[in-house]
C-alpha positions in Angstrom: 49.5 -73.6 -11.9 47.6 -70.7 -10.6 49.6 -68.2 -8.6 49.0 -64.8 -7.0 52.0 -62.7 -6.0 51.6 -59.9 -3.5 54.2 -57.7 -1.8 55.3 -58.6 1.6 55.4 -56.5 4.7 58.6 -58.4 5.8 60.9 -56.4 8.1 63.5 -54.6 6.1 67.2 -55.6 6.4 69.9 -52.9 6.1 72.7 -53.1 3.6 75.1 -54.2 6.2 72.9 -57.2 7.0 73.4 -59.0 3.8 74.7 -62.1 5.7 71.6 -62.1 7.8 69.5 -61.7 4.7 71.1 -64.7 2.9 70.9 -66.8 6.0 67.2 -66.0 6.4 66.6 -66.9 2.8 68.4 -70.1 3.2 66.3 -71.1 6.1 63.1 -70.3 4.1 64.3 -72.3 1.1 65.2 -75.2 3.3 61.7 -75.3 4.7 60.3 -75.1 1.2 62.4 -78.0 0.0 60.8 -80.3 2.5 57.3 -79.8 1.2 55.8 -82.3 -1.2 52.8 -82.1 -3.4 50.9 -84.4 -1.1 51.6 -82.1 1.9 50.3 -79.1 -0.2 47.2 -80.9 -1.1 46.5 -81.7 2.5 46.1 -78.0 3.2 42.9 -77.8 1.2 41.9 -81.3 0.2 39.5 -82.3 -2.6 36.7 -82.9 -0.1 36.6 -79.1 0.5 37.2 -77.9 -3.0 33.6 -77.7 -4.1 32.4 -75.9 -1.0 35.2 -73.4 -1.0 35.9 -72.6 -4.7 33.1 -72.4 -7.2 35.5 -71.8 -10.0 38.5 -73.7 -8.9 40.4 -70.7 -7.4 42.2 -72.4 -4.6 45.6 -70.6 -4.5 48.2 -71.5 -1.9 50.5 -68.6 -0.8 54.0 -68.9 0.5 54.8 -66.5 3.3 57.1 -63.5 3.3 60.6 -64.1 2.2 62.8 -61.9 4.5 64.0 -58.9 2.6 61.9 -59.8 -0.6 58.8 -57.6 -1.1 56.8 -60.3 -2.7 54.9 -63.3 -1.1 54.1 -66.0 -3.6 51.0 -68.0 -3.8 50.8 -71.5 -5.3 47.9 -73.9 -6.0 47.9 -77.1 -3.9 50.0 -79.8 -5.5 52.7 -77.5 -6.8 56.0 -79.4 -6.5 58.7 -78.2 -4.2 61.0 -77.9 -7.2 58.7 -75.5 -8.9 58.3 -73.4 -5.8 62.1 -73.3 -5.4 62.6 -72.3 -9.0 60.3 -69.3 -8.8 61.3 -68.1 -5.4 65.0 -68.6 -6.0 64.9 -66.1 -8.8 63.4 -63.5 -6.5 66.0 -64.3 -3.8 68.9 -63.8 -6.2 67.4 -60.6 -7.6 66.9 -59.0 -4.2 70.1 -60.3 -2.7 72.0 -58.7 -5.6 70.0 -55.5 -5.1 71.1 -55.4 -1.4 74.7 -56.0 -2.2 74.9 -53.3 -4.9 72.8 -50.6 -3.3 74.9 -47.7 -1.7 74.9 -47.5 2.0 72.1 -45.4 3.4 69.7 -46.0 0.6 67.5 -48.5 2.4 67.0 -52.1 1.5 63.6 -52.8 0.1 63.5 -50.6 -2.9 60.5 -48.2 -3.5 58.1 -51.2 -3.5 57.3 -51.3 0.2 57.6 -49.6 3.6 57.6 -50.7 7.2 54.3 -49.0 7.8 51.1 -50.9 7.2 48.9 -48.1 5.8 49.0 -45.2 3.5 50.7 -42.1 4.7 49.6 -39.1 2.6 49.6 -35.5 3.8 48.3 -35.7 7.4 46.5 -39.0 7.0 49.1 -41.3 8.3 47.7 -41.8 11.8 46.0 -45.1 12.7 42.3 -44.8 12.1 42.5 -41.7 9.9 40.7 -41.7 6.6 42.6 -41.3 3.3 41.7 -40.4 -0.3 43.5 -42.4 -3.0 43.6 -41.7 -6.7 43.8 -44.5 -9.3 44.5 -44.7 -13.0 45.1 -47.0 -15.9 48.0 -46.2 -18.2 47.5 -46.6 -22.0 48.5 -49.9 -23.6 52.1 -50.0 -24.7 53.6 -48.6 -21.5 56.7 -50.6 -20.7 56.1 -52.6 -17.5 59.1 -54.0 -15.7 59.2 -57.6 -14.4 58.5 -57.3 -10.7 58.8 -61.0 -10.2 62.1 -62.2 -11.5 63.9 -59.2 -12.9 63.3 -60.4 -16.5 62.6 -58.3 -19.6 60.0 -55.6 -19.5 56.8 -56.1 -21.4 54.2 -53.6 -22.8 51.0 -52.9 -20.8 48.0 -54.6 -22.6 45.3 -54.5 -19.9 43.1 -52.2 -21.8 43.0 -54.5 -24.8 42.6 -57.5 -22.6 39.5 -55.9 -20.9 38.0 -55.4 -24.4 38.7 -59.1 -25.3 37.6 -60.7 -22.0 34.8 -58.4 -20.8 33.5 -56.9 -24.1 34.8 -53.3 -23.6 37.4 -51.3 -21.6 34.5 -49.7 -19.7 33.2 -53.1 -18.6 36.6 -54.0 -17.1 37.0 -50.7 -15.4 33.5 -51.1 -14.0 34.6 -54.2 -12.2 37.6 -52.4 -10.7 35.3 -49.6 -9.6 33.0 -52.1 -7.9 36.0 -53.5 -5.9 37.1 -50.0 -4.8 33.5 -49.0 -4.1 33.1 -51.9 -1.7 36.3 -51.2 0.2 35.2 -47.5 0.4 31.8 -48.5 1.7 33.4 -50.4 4.5 36.1 -48.0 5.5 37.5 -44.5 5.5 39.2 -45.0 2.2 37.8 -43.0 -0.8 38.9 -43.4 -4.4 39.1 -40.9 -7.2 39.5 -42.2 -10.7 41.8 -40.0 -12.7 43.6 -39.9 -16.1 47.1 -41.3 -16.5 49.9 -39.4 -18.2 51.7 -42.6 -19.1 54.8 -41.7 -17.1 57.4 -44.5 -16.8 56.2 -47.5 -14.8 57.2 -47.0 -11.1 56.6 -43.2 -11.2 55.0 -42.0 -8.0 51.4 -40.8 -8.0 50.9 -37.1 -8.8 48.3 -34.7 -10.2 48.8 -36.3 -13.6 48.5 -40.0 -12.6 47.0 -42.1 -9.8 48.7 -43.1 -6.6 47.5 -46.5 -7.6 48.3 -47.4 -11.2 46.8 -50.6 -12.7 48.4 -52.4 -15.6 48.6 -55.8 -17.2 51.3 -57.7 -19.0 52.3 -61.2 -20.2 54.7 -63.3 -18.3 55.2 -66.3 -20.6 54.4 -69.6 -18.8 54.3 -68.3 -15.3 51.3 -69.1 -13.1 51.2 -65.7 -11.5 47.7 -64.1 -11.5 48.5 -60.7 -10.2 50.8 -58.8 -7.8 50.5 -55.6 -5.8 52.9 -53.3 -4.0 52.4 -52.2 -0.4 51.8 -48.6 0.6 52.9 -46.0 -0.2 52.6 -47.6 -3.7 49.7 -49.9 -4.2 50.3 -50.4 -8.0 48.7 -53.5 -9.3 49.9 -55.8 -12.1 47.5 -58.3 -13.7 49.1 -61.2 -15.6 47.0 -61.1 -18.8 48.6 -64.3 -20.2 47.0 -66.3 -17.4 43.5 -67.4 -18.5 42.3 -68.7 -15.2 40.4 -65.7 -13.9 38.4 -64.3 -16.8 35.2 -66.2 -16.1 32.1 -64.1 -16.2 30.2 -66.2 -13.6 28.6 -64.3 -10.7 29.4 -60.9 -12.2 33.1 -61.9 -12.7 33.5 -62.8 -9.1 36.7 -64.6 -9.8 38.4 -61.5 -11.2 36.8 -59.2 -8.6 37.9 -61.4 -5.6 41.5 -61.6 -7.0 41.5 -57.8 -7.5 39.9 -57.2 -4.1 42.4 -59.5 -2.4 45.3 -57.9 -4.1 44.1 -54.4 -3.3 43.8 -55.5 0.3 47.6 -55.9 0.3 47.7 -52.5 -1.5 46.0 -51.1 1.6 48.6 -52.7 3.9 46.6 -55.8 4.9 48.7 -59.0 5.2 47.6 -62.6 4.8 45.5 -64.0 7.7 45.0 -67.6 8.8 43.7 -70.2 9.3 42.7 -71.3 5.8 39.0 -72.0 6.4 37.2 -70.1 3.7 35.9 -67.2 5.9 38.2 -64.3 5.0 39.2 -62.6 1.8 42.8 -62.1 2.9 43.4 -65.8 3.6 46.3 -67.3 1.7 43.7 -69.3 -0.3 41.4 -67.1 -2.3 37.9 -68.4 -2.7 34.9 -67.5 -4.7 32.5 -68.9 -2.2 31.8 -65.4 -1.0 32.0 -61.9 -2.6 34.6 -59.4 -1.4 35.8 -58.5 2.1 34.4 -60.4 5.0 34.2 -59.5 8.8 37.9 -60.0 9.6 38.9 -58.0 6.5 36.4 -55.3 7.4 37.9 -55.0 10.9 41.4 -54.8 9.5 40.7 -52.0 7.0 38.7 -50.1 9.7 41.6 -50.4 12.1 43.9 -48.7 9.7 41.5 -46.1 8.1 38.4 -46.0 10.3 34.8 -46.3 8.9 33.3 -44.4 6.0 31.9 -41.6 8.2 35.3 -40.6 9.7 36.3 -38.1 10.9 33.3 -37.7 13.2 35.1 -37.8 16.6 33.7 -34.4 17.8 30.4 -32.5 17.9 31.9 -30.1 15.3 32.7 -33.0 12.9 29.5 -35.1 13.6 28.3 -37.1 10.6 25.1 -35.8 9.0 24.0 -39.2 7.6 20.9 -39.5 9.9 17.6 -38.6 8.3 15.7 -35.9 10.3 12.5 -37.9 9.9 11.9 -41.6 9.5 14.3 -44.5 9.9 18.1 -44.5 9.1 20.3 -47.7 9.3 24.0 -47.0 9.4 26.0 -50.2 9.2 29.7 -51.2 9.1 30.7 -48.4 11.5 33.6 -48.9 13.9 35.2 -47.9 17.2 38.7 -48.5 15.8 40.9 -48.1 18.9 40.9 -47.4 22.6 40.0 -43.7 22.3 37.7 -43.5 19.3 34.2 -42.0 19.6 31.7 -41.4 16.8 29.1 -38.5 16.6 26.0 -38.4 14.4 23.8 -35.3 14.2 20.2 -34.5 13.3 17.8 -31.6 13.8 14.4 -31.9 15.4 11.5 -29.8 16.6 10.5 -29.7 20.3 8.4 -32.6 21.2 9.8 -34.9 18.5 10.6 -38.5 19.5 13.8 -40.5 19.0 14.3 -44.3 19.1 17.7 -45.7 18.5 19.5 -49.1 18.7 23.2 -49.7 18.8 24.3 -53.3 17.9 27.8 -54.9 17.6 28.3 -56.4 14.1 30.1 -59.6 13.1 30.1 -63.3 13.8 30.0 -64.5 17.4 33.6 -65.8 17.0 36.2 -66.9 14.5 39.8 -68.0 14.4 42.5 -65.6 13.3 46.3 -65.7 13.2 49.4 -64.9 11.0 50.7 -66.9 8.1 53.9 -68.8 8.9 57.2 -67.9 7.2 57.1 -71.2 5.2 53.7 -70.4 3.7 51.7 -72.7 5.9 48.9 -71.4 8.0 48.8 -71.0 11.8 45.8 -72.5 13.6 44.9 -69.0 14.8 43.3 -68.1 18.1 39.7 -67.3 19.0 38.5 -63.8 18.3 35.2 -62.5 19.7 34.4 -59.6 17.4 31.1 -58.8 19.1 32.6 -58.2 22.5 35.8 -56.2 21.7 34.2 -53.0 23.2 31.3 -52.3 25.6 29.3 -49.9 23.4 27.6 -46.9 25.0 24.7 -44.9 23.4 24.3 -41.2 24.4 22.3 -38.3 23.2 23.2 -34.6 23.4 21.5 -31.4 22.5 23.5 -28.6 20.7 26.9 -28.1 22.2 25.9 -29.1 25.7 28.5 -31.4 27.2 26.0 -33.2 29.5 24.0 -35.9 27.8 20.2 -35.9 28.1 20.3 -39.7 28.1 22.9 -42.4 28.4 22.4 -46.1 27.7 24.9 -48.6 29.0 22.8 -51.4 30.2 24.3 -54.5 28.7 27.9 -55.9 28.9 30.3 -56.1 26.0 28.7 -57.9 23.1 25.2 -56.7 24.0 23.1 -54.0 22.3 21.9 -50.7 23.7 18.6 -49.0 22.8 16.5 -45.8 23.4 12.8 -45.9 22.9 10.6 -42.9 22.2 12.8 -40.3 23.8 10.9 -36.9 23.7 13.3 -34.2 22.6 12.8 -31.1 24.7 13.8 -28.3 22.4 14.0 -27.4 18.7 17.5 -27.5 17.3 20.5 -29.9 16.6 21.0 -33.1 18.5 23.9 -35.5 18.5 24.1 -39.2 19.1 27.4 -40.4 20.5 28.8 -43.9 20.2 31.6 -44.7 22.6 33.0 -47.5 24.8 33.7 -48.1 28.5 36.7 -50.3 27.6 40.2 -49.3 26.7 40.8 -52.2 24.3 43.1 -51.1 21.5 41.2 -53.0 18.8 38.3 -52.6 16.3 34.6 -53.0 17.2 32.2 -52.9 14.2 28.7 -51.8 14.9 25.4 -50.8 13.4 23.3 -47.8 14.5 19.6 -47.6 13.6 17.5 -44.4 14.4 13.8 -43.6 14.0 12.8 -40.0 14.4 9.2 -38.7 14.4 9.1 -35.0 14.0 6.5 -33.0 16.1 4.5 -30.4 14.2 6.0 -26.9 14.3 4.1 -24.7 16.8 3.6 -21.3 15.2 4.7 -18.6 17.5 7.1 -20.9 19.6 10.1 -18.7 18.9 12.2 -20.2 21.7 11.6 -23.8 20.6 10.3 -25.2 23.8 7.1 -26.5 22.3 4.8 -23.9 23.8 3.7 -20.4 23.0 3.8 -18.5 26.3 5.2 -15.4 28.0 8.8 -16.2 27.1 8.0 -16.0 23.4 6.1 -12.7 24.0 9.1 -11.3 25.7 11.3 -12.2 22.7 8.9 -10.6 20.3 8.7 -7.3 22.2 12.5 -7.2 22.7 13.2 -7.2 18.9 10.2 -5.1 17.8 10.8 -3.4 14.5 12.8 -4.4 11.4 14.8 -7.7 11.6 16.8 -9.8 9.3 14.7 -11.6 6.8 14.2 -15.2 7.9 14.5 -14.3 11.6 12.8 -16.8 13.9 11.0 -13.9 15.5 9.5 -12.7 12.2 6.5 -15.0 12.3 4.8 -13.6 9.3 7.9 -13.5 7.2 7.8 -9.8 6.1 11.2 -8.8 7.6 9.6 -6.8 10.4 8.3 -7.7 13.9 5.1 -5.8 14.4 1.4 -6.2 15.3 0.8 -8.9 12.7 3.4 -11.1 14.4 2.0 -10.4 17.8 -1.5 -11.3 16.6 -0.3 -14.7 15.3 1.5 -15.4 18.5 -1.5 -14.6 20.7 -3.8 -16.7 18.6 -1.6 -19.7 19.3 -1.1 -19.1 23.0 -0.9 -22.3 25.0 
């Protein structure tokens, strides 16, 4: 039996609601007891197994148990008795926790919060970027049983990486690849740090990561891994499970399990239907590598894209090359008020071409996982037409654009071709929307800039050497700051030499 366990975002239930908690659990357990191996197999039948799972990783996940911060995932064919045995232990553990916890201390433990994203020092707002540290404690650290409240077991992930991947560094490299991909797609950045081997469950600090990654054995359990929701994100790999150590496709089995689990660690829940198109589906597949369009939209909704914050001219992103072509993909308008600015510098007479294109499939189905672990059918999502994208160009701090492109309807692309830039200085490209849809629109921006030659003597940057430039030269005659635009000859003084150069280039 393969199984992935991930913390649930179930609504918390206060201490005084123990009866409601037990009643809710009873309802869930009743629904589980009606499931048979045949019914489980029908979710992902043999005819789909080869197409969806290169390595046999077809893990069925049971939905959130009310009040229990873990949602369990079972392979198709797992008996109802086995499902009940595992989940009943969790139910008893957390019901006892509720009953014994003093009033006012909350009900879910430190493992999860009602919020769906990280909230760290001013970065709790929807769409705001966040920086997370991560670390791996040394082997031997006592790791508690987060599944059934059993005996603690020593961390052995470091040694396991050596055994399975050839070295500790090789295993860490796979985790870095997972984090790098999430970072490439969102406003989440990761900093690897040392770990002081504080007791398991200790909060992140300057001496350990906000995300701590360990491994331990769990006897005969089929659990692959589990991860806590923000503000925790700690990840536990079950090293005694041999199912996901294959090296095929750069260890895609391990990386997809890790990436899926960390998706929960970012606050992303399971999504349905189970059709092999999304990393965060209840069934993990190795048919693709890492986050897919729906997963990307989810993480961008919570944390924005990788160039955030760039909502103003002052915070404009500087990723555009001043000359040549730049392609900026996986960007996002993440809500009903988001705008993105990108800056570049150009000389007068330079030309700009730009295209703004929605990203993603034309449509797909998306919906929540049901409480009994089954998948909803989902409803149609049109990711290309969430917002009607607008492309604008500004110069300097001017608030009036020199050009606006809003020609096509939502779902279409906008473009600018060979726009002649009138002055020398900074320009900004603004991406916005005419719609007030409170949802995420992914997009790609491609620019091509051809810089005009610098005109010697054009001190006012209008592409000509004329009377205006002569006036500036005469007005500042004498010593000037070295590097001044008026010091044409570069000798820190405006004098006859500068005047001679200016007159020789008169246009």
